[in-house]
C-alpha positions as CSV (number, residue, x, y, z in Angstrom):
1,M,103.0,32.8,-5.4
2,S,99.6,33.8,-6.8
3,S,96.8,31.3,-7.4
4,I,97.3,30.7,-11.1
5,G,94.8,28.2,-12.3
6,A,92.9,28.1,-9.0
7,H,89.8,29.4,-10.6
8,R,89.6,26.5,-13.1
9,T,90.1,22.8,-13.1
10,E,93.1,21.6,-15.1
11,S,93.9,18.1,-16.3
12,P,97.4,16.9,-15.2
13,L,98.6,17.3,-18.8
14,S,97.2,20.8,-19.4
15,G,99.6,23.5,-20.4
16,P,99.7,27.2,-19.4
17,S,97.0,29.4,-20.8
18,A,97.7,31.4,-24.0
19,G,98.4,34.5,-21.9
20,L,101.1,32.8,-19.8
21,A,102.8,31.5,-22.9
22,T,103.9,35.0,-23.8
23,D,104.7,36.1,-20.2
24,P,107.9,34.4,-19.0
25,T,107.2,35.4,-15.3
26,G,103.7,34.0,-15.4
27,C,104.8,30.8,-17.2
28,D,107.6,30.3,-14.7
29,E,105.2,30.7,-11.8
30,W,102.7,28.3,-13.4
31,F,105.4,25.7,-13.9
32,R,106.7,26.1,-10.3
33,T,103.2,25.7,-9.0
34,K,102.7,22.5,-11.0
35,V,106.0,21.1,-9.8
36,L,105.3,21.9,-6.1
37,K,101.9,20.3,-6.4
38,A,103.4,17.1,-7.9
39,L,106.1,17.0,-5.2
40,A,103.4,17.3,-2.5
41,N,101.3,14.5,-3.9
42,G,101.1,11.8,-1.3
43,R,100.3,8.9,-3.7
44,P,102.9,6.1,-3.9
45,A,105.3,6.4,-6.9
46,K,104.9,3.9,-9.8
47,P,107.9,2.3,-11.4
48,H,108.8,3.6,-14.8
49,E,108.2,0.2,-16.4
50,Q,104.7,0.1,-15.0
51,V,103.9,3.6,-16.3
52,M,105.3,2.8,-19.8
53,R,103.7,-0.6,-20.0
54,K,101.0,-0.8,-22.7
55,T,97.7,-2.1,-21.5
């Protein structure tokens, strides 16, 4: 995989750049990179109820 997004800082909720939205291969690669990064995250998981709770 290439380093899509490696040259810029993204928020966790950011979407693909406008160019990737029209390129299915680039969008797929962007999505896979985001998923792999999330799966490799070592932070403990939070229960659904805690995430959805309004503060």
